[in-house]
The first five atom37 places (N, CA, C, CB, O) and aatype in JSON, in Angstrom:
{
  "aatype": [12, 8, 19, 19, 13, 10, 11, 13, 7, 14, 2, 11, 0, 5, 0, 15, 5, 17, 12, 0, 7, 8, 11, 5, 17, 9, 5, 3, 7, 9, 1, 3, 7, 19, 13, 10, 10, 0, 7, 15, 10, 3, 15, 0, 5, 7, 7, 0, 9, 10, 0, 19, 11, 10, 16, 16, 6, 6, 19, 19, 0, 1, 19, 5, 0, 3, 14, 13, 19, 0, 8, 7, 19, 19, 19, 14, 6, 9, 8, 7, 9, 0, 14, 15, 15, 12, 0, 6, 7, 13, 0, 0, 10, 0, 0],
  "atom_mask": [
    [1, 1, 1, 1, 1],
    [1, 1, 1, 1, 1],
    [1, 1, 1, 1, 1],
    [1, 1, 1, 1, 1],
    [1, 1, 1, 1, 1],
    [1, 1, 1, 1, 1],
    [1, 1, 1, 1, 1],
    [1, 1, 1, 1, 1],
    [1, 1, 1, 0, 1],
    [1, 1, 1, 1, 1],
    [1, 1, 1, 1, 1],
    [1, 1, 1, 1, 1],
    [1, 1, 1, 1, 1],
    [1, 1, 1, 1, 1],
    [1, 1, 1, 1, 1],
    [1, 1, 1, 1, 1],
    [1, 1, 1, 1, 1],
    [1, 1, 1, 1, 1],
    [1, 1, 1, 1, 1],
    [1, 1, 1, 1, 1],
    [1, 1, 1, 0, 1],
    [1, 1, 1, 1, 1],
    [1, 1, 1, 1, 1],
    [1, 1, 1, 1, 1],
    [1, 1, 1, 1, 1],
    [1, 1, 1, 1, 1],
    [1, 1, 1, 1, 1],
    [1, 1, 1, 1, 1],
    [1, 1, 1, 0, 1],
    [1, 1, 1, 1, 1],
    [1, 1, 1, 1, 1],
    [1, 1, 1, 1, 1],
    [1, 1, 1, 0, 1],
    [1, 1, 1, 1, 1],
    [1, 1, 1, 1, 1],
    [1, 1, 1, 1, 1],
    [1, 1, 1, 1, 1],
    [1, 1, 1, 1, 1],
    [1, 1, 1, 0, 1],
    [1, 1, 1, 1, 1],
    [1, 1, 1, 1, 1],
    [1, 1, 1, 1, 1],
    [1, 1, 1, 1, 1],
    [1, 1, 1, 1, 1],
    [1, 1, 1, 1, 1],
    [1, 1, 1, 0, 1],
    [1, 1, 1, 0, 1],
    [1, 1, 1, 1, 1],
    [1, 1, 1, 1, 1],
    [1, 1, 1, 1, 1],
    [1, 1, 1, 1, 1],
    [1, 1, 1, 1, 1],
    [1, 1, 1, 1, 1],
    [1, 1, 1, 1, 1],
    [1, 1, 1, 1, 1],
    [1, 1, 1, 1, 1],
    [1, 1, 1, 1, 1],
    [1, 1, 1, 1, 1],
    [1, 1, 1, 1, 1],
    [1, 1, 1, 1, 1],
    [1, 1, 1, 1, 1],
    [1, 1, 1, 1, 1],
    [1, 1, 1, 1, 1],
    [1, 1, 1, 1, 1],
    [1, 1, 1, 1, 1],
    [1, 1, 1, 1, 1],
    [1, 1, 1, 1, 1],
    [1, 1, 1, 1, 1],
    [1, 1, 1, 1, 1],
    [1, 1, 1, 1, 1],
    [1, 1, 1, 1, 1],
    [1, 1, 1, 0, 1],
    [1, 1, 1, 1, 1],
    [1, 1, 1, 1, 1],
    [1, 1, 1, 1, 1],
    [1, 1, 1, 1, 1],
    [1, 1, 1, 1, 1],
    [1, 1, 1, 1, 1],
    [1, 1, 1, 1, 1],
    [1, 1, 1, 0, 1],
    [1, 1, 1, 1, 1],
    [1, 1, 1, 1, 1],
    [1, 1, 1, 1, 1],
    [1, 1, 1, 1, 1],
    [1, 1, 1, 1, 1],
    [1, 1, 1, 1, 1],
    [1, 1, 1, 1, 1],
    [1, 1, 1, 1, 1],
    [1, 1, 1, 0, 1],
    [1, 1, 1, 1, 1],
    [1, 1, 1, 1, 1],
    [1, 1, 1, 1, 1],
    [1, 1, 1, 1, 1],
    [1, 1, 1, 1, 1],
    [1, 1, 1, 1, 1]
  ],
  "atom_positions": [
    [[0.85, -1.16, 0.0], [0.0, 0.0, 0.0], [0.9, 1.23, 0.0], [-0.97, 0.0, 1.22], [1.94, 1.25, 0.65]],
    [[0.48, 2.24, -0.73], [1.26, 3.46, -0.85], [0.36, 4.69, -0.74], [2.03, 3.48, -2.18], [-0.78, 4.69, -1.19]],
    [[0.9, 5.72, -0.13], [0.28, 7.04, -0.16], [1.12, 7.89, -1.1], [0.18, 7.68, 1.29], [2.34, 7.96, -0.97]],
    [[0.45, 8.52, -2.04], [1.13, 9.37, -3.01], [0.67, 10.81, -2.77], [0.84, 8.91, -4.48], [-0.52, 11.11, -2.87]],
    [[1.62, 11.67, -2.47], [1.33, 13.1, -2.36], [1.77, 13.74, -3.66], [2.05, 13.75, -1.12], [2.88, 13.51, -4.14]],
    [[0.9, 14.55, -4.23], [1.2, 15.28, -5.46], [1.21, 16.77, -5.1], [0.14, 14.96, -6.6], [0.18, 17.44, -5.16]],
    [[2.37, 17.27, -4.74], [2.5, 18.66, -4.3], [2.75, 19.54, -5.52], [3.67, 18.82, -3.26], [3.49, 19.18, -6.43]],
    [[2.11, 20.71, -5.51], [2.25, 21.6, -6.66], [3.72, 21.93, -6.9], [1.46, 22.88, -6.44], [4.49, 22.17, -5.98]],
    [[4.07, 21.93, -8.19], [5.45, 22.13, -8.61], [5.62, 23.42, -9.39], [0.0, 0.0, 0.0], [4.78, 24.32, -9.32]],
    [[6.71, 23.51, -10.13], [7.07, 24.75, -10.81], [6.09, 25.18, -11.91], [8.43, 24.61, -11.41], [6.01, 26.37, -12.24]],
    [[5.35, 24.24, -12.46], [4.42, 24.58, -13.55], [2.96, 24.55, -13.1], [4.61, 23.62, -14.71], [2.07, 24.23, -13.89]],
    [[2.71, 24.88, -11.84], [1.34, 24.87, -11.29], [0.38, 25.68, -12.16], [1.35, 25.43, -9.86], [-0.79, 25.31, -12.3]],
    [[0.85, 26.78, -12.72], [-0.01, 27.64, -13.53], [-0.54, 26.92, -14.78], [0.75, 28.89, -13.95], [-1.5, 27.39, -15.39]],
    [[0.06, 25.81, -15.17], [-0.39, 25.05, -16.34], [-1.42, 23.97, -15.99], [0.81, 24.4, -17.01], [-1.79, 23.17, -16.85]],
    [[-1.89, 23.94, -14.75], [-2.8, 22.88, -14.3], [-4.02, 22.74, -15.21], [-3.25, 23.14, -12.88], [-4.42, 21.63, -15.55]],
    [[-4.63, 23.87, -15.6], [-5.84, 23.77, -16.41], [-5.57, 23.1, -17.76], [-6.44, 25.16, -16.64], [-6.44, 22.42, -18.3]],
    [[-4.38, 23.29, -18.29], [-4.0, 22.7, -19.58], [-3.98, 21.18, -19.53], [-2.64, 23.22, -20.01], [-4.29, 20.52, -20.52]],
    [[-3.62, 20.61, -18.37], [-3.44, 19.16, -18.24], [-4.5, 18.5, -17.36], [-2.08, 18.86, -17.67], [-4.43, 17.3, -17.09]],
    [[-5.5, 19.29, -16.91], [-6.5, 18.79, -15.96], [-7.3, 17.6, -16.51], [-7.46, 19.9, -15.59], [-7.5, 16.62, -15.79]],
    [[-7.75, 17.65, -17.74], [-8.56, 16.55, -18.28], [-7.78, 15.24, -18.26], [-9.02, 16.87, -19.73], [-8.31, 14.21, -17.87]],
    [[-6.52, 15.28, -18.68], [-5.69, 14.08, -18.67], [-5.41, 13.59, -17.27], [0.0, 0.0, 0.0], [-5.39, 12.38, -17.02]],
    [[-5.21, 14.51, -16.33], [-4.97, 14.15, -14.93], [-6.21, 13.46, -14.35], [-4.61, 15.41, -14.09], [-6.1, 12.43, -13.68]],
    [[-7.38, 14.03, -14.61], [-8.62, 13.42, -14.11], [-8.84, 12.04, -14.72], [-9.83, 14.34, -14.42], [-9.28, 11.12, -14.03]],
    [[-8.53, 11.88, -16.0], [-8.66, 10.57, -16.64], [-7.69, 9.58, -16.01], [-8.42, 10.68, -18.16], [-8.05, 8.42, -15.79]],
    [[-6.47, 10.03, -15.73], [-5.46, 9.18, -15.09], [-5.97, 8.69, -13.73], [-4.13, 9.96, -14.92], [-5.81, 7.52, -13.4]],
    [[-6.57, 9.56, -12.96], [-7.14, 9.16, -11.66], [-8.26, 8.15, -11.87], [-7.67, 10.39, -10.89], [-8.29, 7.12, -11.21]],
    [[-9.18, 8.45, -12.79], [-10.29, 7.53, -13.04], [-9.81, 6.17, -13.53], [-11.25, 8.14, -14.05], [-10.39, 5.15, -13.18]],
    [[-8.76, 6.15, -14.33], [-8.19, 4.88, -14.79], [-7.66, 4.07, -13.6], [-7.06, 5.14, -15.82], [-7.86, 2.86, -13.54]],
    [[-7.0, 4.74, -12.67], [-6.49, 4.06, -11.48], [-7.6, 3.5, -10.61], [0.0, 0.0, 0.0], [-7.49, 2.4, -10.06]],
    [[-8.69, 4.27, -10.48], [-9.84, 3.8, -9.7], [-10.51, 2.62, -10.42], [-10.87, 4.95, -9.49], [-10.84, 1.62, -9.79]],
    [[-10.7, 2.76, -11.73], [-11.3, 1.67, -12.52], [-10.46, 0.4, -12.44], [-11.46, 2.11, -13.99], [-11.01, -0.7, -12.36]],
    [[-9.16, 0.53, -12.47], [-8.26, -0.62, -12.41], [-8.15, -1.21, -11.01], [-6.89, -0.22, -12.88], [-7.52, -2.25, -10.83]],
    [[-8.77, -0.57, -10.02], [-8.77, -1.09, -8.65], [-7.47, -0.85, -7.9], [0.0, 0.0, 0.0], [-7.24, -1.47, -6.86]],
    [[-6.62, 0.05, -8.4], [-5.36, 0.3, -7.72], [-5.33, 1.64, -6.96], [-4.24, 0.28, -8.72], [-4.45, 1.86, -6.14]],
    [[-6.28, 2.53, -7.23], [-6.46, 3.74, -6.44], [-7.75, 3.58, -5.65], [-6.49, 5.04, -7.35], [-8.82, 3.42, -6.23]],
    [[-7.64, 3.62, -4.34], [-8.84, 3.53, -3.5], [-9.49, 4.89, -3.31], [-8.5, 2.93, -2.14], [-10.71, 5.0, -3.18]],
    [[-8.67, 5.94, -3.28], [-9.2, 7.28, -3.13], [-8.21, 8.28, -3.68], [-9.52, 7.59, -1.66], [-7.02, 8.01, -3.76]],
    [[-8.73, 9.43, -4.04], [-7.91, 10.55, -4.49], [-8.61, 11.82, -4.07], [-7.67, 10.51, -6.05], [-9.84, 11.89, -4.1]],
    [[-7.85, 12.81, -3.67], [-8.47, 14.06, -3.26], [-7.44, 15.15, -3.04], [0.0, 0.0, 0.0], [-6.23, 14.93, -3.13]],
    [[-7.96, 16.34, -2.75], [-7.13, 17.51, -2.56], [-6.56, 17.57, -1.15], [-7.91, 18.77, -2.85], [-7.19, 17.12, -0.19]],
    [[-5.37, 18.14, -1.04], [-4.75, 18.4, 0.25], [-5.26, 19.74, 0.78], [-3.2, 18.41, 0.13], [-5.69, 20.6, 0.0]],
    [[-5.22, 19.92, 2.08], [-5.59, 21.2, 2.69], [-4.74, 22.33, 2.14], [-5.45, 21.13, 4.22], [-3.61, 22.11, 1.69]],
    [[-5.28, 23.51, 2.19], [-4.57, 24.74, 1.82], [-4.08, 24.73, 0.37], [-3.4, 24.95, 2.74], [-3.06, 25.35, 0.06]],
    [[-4.78, 24.05, -0.5], [-4.46, 24.02, -1.93], [-3.0, 23.7, -2.21], [-4.8, 25.36, -2.56], [-2.35, 24.34, -3.04]],
    [[-2.48, 22.69, -1.5], [-1.09, 22.28, -1.68], [-0.91, 21.28, -2.8], [-0.56, 21.7, -0.39], [0.2, 21.07, -3.28]],
    [[-2.0, 20.65, -3.22], [-1.93, 19.61, -4.24], [-2.95, 18.53, -3.93], [0.0, 0.0, 0.0], [-4.07, 18.83, -3.53]],
    [[-2.55, 17.27, -4.11], [-3.48, 16.17, -3.88], [-2.8, 14.96, -3.29], [0.0, 0.0, 0.0], [-1.59, 14.93, -3.1]],
    [[-3.62, 13.95, -3.0], [-3.11, 12.7, -2.44], [-3.92, 11.54, -3.0], [-3.17, 12.71, -0.89], [-5.09, 11.68, -3.35]],
    [[-3.26, 10.39, -3.06], [-3.88, 9.16, -3.59], [-3.48, 8.02, -2.67], [-3.44, 8.88, -5.07], [-2.34, 7.96, -2.21]],
    [[-4.41, 7.11, -2.41], [-4.11, 5.87, -1.71], [-4.09, 4.77, -2.77], [-5.16, 5.57, -0.57], [-5.11, 4.46, -3.38]],
    [[-2.9, 4.19, -2.98], [-2.72, 3.16, -4.0], [-2.49, 1.8, -3.34], [-1.53, 3.51, -4.93], [-1.79, 1.7, -2.34]],
    [[-3.1, 0.77, -3.92], [-2.99, -0.59, -3.39], [-2.68, -1.55, -4.53], [-4.29, -1.02, -2.65], [-2.79, -1.2, -5.7]],
    [[-2.28, -2.77, -4.16], [-2.09, -3.87, -5.11], [-0.94, -3.65, -6.08], [-3.34, -4.08, -5.89], [-0.86, -4.36, -7.09]],
    [[-0.05, -2.71, -5.82], [1.06, -2.42, -6.71], [2.37, -2.44, -5.93], [0.87, -1.05, -7.4], [2.41, -2.08, -4.75]],
    [[3.44, -2.87, -6.59], [4.76, -2.76, -5.99], [5.18, -1.29, -6.04], [5.8, -3.68, -6.73], [4.56, -0.48, -6.72]],
    [[6.22, -0.97, -5.32], [6.72, 0.4, -5.36], [7.09, 0.8, -6.78], [7.94, 0.56, -4.44], [6.79, 1.91, -7.21]],
    [[7.74, -0.11, -7.52], [8.12, 0.18, -8.89], [6.9, 0.45, -9.78], [8.94, -0.97, -9.46], [6.93, 1.33, -10.64]],
    [[5.85, -0.31, -9.56], [4.62, -0.12, -10.34], [3.95, 1.21, -10.0], [3.64, -1.27, -10.1], [3.41, 1.89, -10.88]],
    [[3.97, 1.58, -8.72], [3.4, 2.87, -8.32], [4.2, 4.0, -8.96], [3.39, 3.02, -6.76], [3.62, 4.94, -9.5]],
    [[5.51, 3.91, -8.89], [6.36, 4.95, -9.49], [6.06, 5.09, -10.98], [7.86, 4.62, -9.28], [5.9, 6.2, -11.48]],
    [[5.97, 3.98, -11.69], [5.69, 4.02, -13.12], [4.32, 4.63, -13.4], [5.77, 2.61, -13.72], [4.16, 5.43, -14.32]],
    [[3.34, 4.25, -12.6], [1.99, 4.77, -12.79], [1.95, 6.27, -12.52], [0.99, 4.04, -11.88], [1.32, 7.02, -13.26]],
    [[2.62, 6.7, -11.46], [2.65, 8.13, -11.12], [3.36, 8.93, -12.21], [3.36, 8.34, -9.76], [2.94, 10.04, -12.53]],
    [[4.41, 8.39, -12.78], [5.13, 9.1, -13.84], [4.25, 9.28, -15.08], [6.41, 8.33, -14.22], [4.51, 10.17, -15.9]],
    [[3.21, 8.46, -15.23], [2.3, 8.57, -16.37], [1.24, 9.66, -16.19], [1.62, 7.24, -16.6], [0.53, 9.98, -17.14]],
    [[1.13, 10.23, -15.0], [0.18, 11.31, -14.74], [0.62, 12.54, -15.52], [0.07, 11.62, -13.21], [1.76, 12.98, -15.37]],
    [[-0.25, 13.12, -16.36], [0.14, 14.32, -17.09], [0.61, 15.46, -16.18], [-1.02, 14.79, -17.93], [1.48, 16.23, -16.56]],
    [[0.03, 15.57, -14.99], [0.48, 16.62, -14.06], [1.94, 16.39, -13.68], [-0.4, 16.64, -12.79], [2.71, 17.35, -13.59]],
    [[2.33, 15.16, -13.45], [3.72, 14.85, -13.1], [4.62, 15.06, -14.31], [3.85, 13.4, -12.57], [5.67, 15.69, -14.21]],
    [[4.2, 14.54, -15.44], [5.01, 14.63, -16.66], [5.31, 16.07, -17.06], [4.31, 13.92, -17.79], [6.34, 16.34, -17.67]],
    [[4.41, 16.99, -16.74], [4.56, 18.38, -17.15], [4.92, 19.32, -15.99], [3.29, 18.85, -17.8], [4.85, 20.54, -16.14]],
    [[5.31, 18.75, -14.86], [5.8, 19.57, -13.75], [4.75, 20.38, -13.01], [0.0, 0.0, 0.0], [5.1, 21.31, -12.27]],
    [[3.47, 20.06, -13.21], [2.42, 20.73, -12.46], [2.5, 20.33, -10.99], [1.02, 20.4, -13.03], [2.29, 21.15, -10.1]],
    [[2.81, 19.06, -10.75], [3.0, 18.54, -9.4], [4.31, 17.76, -9.33], [1.81, 17.65, -8.97], [4.83, 17.28, -10.34]],
    [[4.8, 17.64, -8.12], [5.98, 16.83, -7.84], [5.51, 15.7, -6.92], [7.16, 17.69, -7.18], [4.97, 15.98, -5.84]],
    [[5.7, 14.44, -7.31], [5.2, 13.33, -6.5], [6.11, 13.0, -5.32], [5.03, 12.11, -7.35], [7.33, 13.15, -5.38]],
    [[5.46, 12.54, -4.26], [6.15, 12.03, -3.08], [5.43, 10.73, -2.74], [6.12, 13.08, -1.85], [4.25, 10.75, -2.39]],
    [[6.12, 9.6, -2.83], [5.5, 8.29, -2.65], [6.02, 7.66, -1.37], [5.79, 7.36, -3.87], [7.22, 7.57, -1.13]],
    [[5.07, 7.22, -0.53], [5.42, 6.59, 0.74], [4.74, 5.23, 0.82], [5.01, 7.48, 1.94], [3.52, 5.12, 0.7]],
    [[5.54, 4.18, 1.03], [4.99, 2.85, 1.25], [4.52, 2.72, 2.69], [0.0, 0.0, 0.0], [5.1, 3.3, 3.61]],
    [[3.45, 1.95, 2.87], [2.89, 1.7, 4.21], [2.74, 0.19, 4.38], [1.52, 2.43, 4.4], [2.23, -0.49, 3.49]],
    [[3.19, -0.32, 5.5], [2.98, -1.72, 5.86], [1.98, -1.73, 7.02], [4.34, -2.45, 6.26], [2.39, -1.63, 8.18]],
    [[0.69, -1.84, 6.72], [-0.33, -1.74, 7.76], [-0.16, -2.82, 8.83], [-1.72, -1.84, 7.15], [0.06, -3.99, 8.52]],
    [[-0.28, -2.41, 10.07], [-0.23, -3.36, 11.17], [-1.63, -3.62, 11.72], [0.69, -2.85, 12.29], [-1.85, -4.6, 12.43]],
    [[-2.58, -2.75, 11.4], [-3.98, -2.98, 11.77], [-4.86, -2.17, 10.82], [-4.25, -2.58, 13.27], [-4.46, -1.13, 10.31]],
    [[-6.08, -2.71, 10.6], [-7.01, -2.08, 9.67], [-8.42, -2.2, 10.18], [-6.89, -2.7, 8.27], [-8.74, -3.11, 10.95]],
    [[-9.27, -1.28, 9.74], [-10.69, -1.36, 10.03], [-11.28, -2.57, 9.31], [-11.41, -0.06, 9.6], [-10.8, -2.97, 8.26]],
    [[-12.31, -3.14, 9.88], [-12.97, -4.29, 9.28], [-13.41, -3.94, 7.87], [-14.17, -4.74, 10.14], [-13.99, -2.88, 7.64]],
    [[-13.15, -4.81, 6.93], [-13.53, -4.62, 5.55], [-12.47, -3.93, 4.7], [0.0, 0.0, 0.0], [-12.5, -4.04, 3.47]],
    [[-11.55, -3.23, 5.33], [-10.54, -2.52, 4.58], [-9.52, -3.47, 3.96], [-9.84, -1.52, 5.46], [-9.06, -3.24, 2.85]],
    [[-9.18, -4.51, 4.66], [-8.19, -5.47, 4.17], [-8.6, -6.06, 2.82], [-7.99, -6.6, 5.18], [-7.75, -6.29, 1.96]],
    [[-9.89, -6.3, 2.63], [-10.37, -6.86, 1.36], [-10.15, -5.87, 0.21], [-11.87, -7.22, 1.47], [-9.89, -6.29, -0.92]],
    [[-10.26, -4.57, 0.47], [-10.03, -3.57, -0.56], [-8.56, -3.46, -0.93], [-10.55, -2.22, -0.1], [-8.21, -3.21, -2.08]],
    [[-7.7, -3.64, 0.06], [-6.26, -3.45, -0.13], [-5.54, -4.69, -0.64], [-5.64, -3.01, 1.16], [-4.38, -4.61, -1.04]],
    [[-6.21, -5.84, -0.61], [-5.55, -7.09, -1.0], [-5.35, -7.21, -2.48], [-6.35, -8.26, -0.52], [-4.8, -8.21, -2.94]]
  ]
}
């Protein structure tokens, strides 16, 4: 399981240009069952994604395919998590 932070980068002003592709990239991840959630960070800092079922290398490759990342709108920060406890029902989503 990974948490991906997408913090605004040097080309933040170009966000509208790449927004449609970024939204499609998120929807593709959700459709593929590898993104459980995606949303904005507080104070308009960027966004975050909870990714499951992927190795670190697969997460990195998938994140690099985000048009926002490819065009410097955001800078990714990927953190792996090894859960030691989960709410009932969550384990089935993350497996």
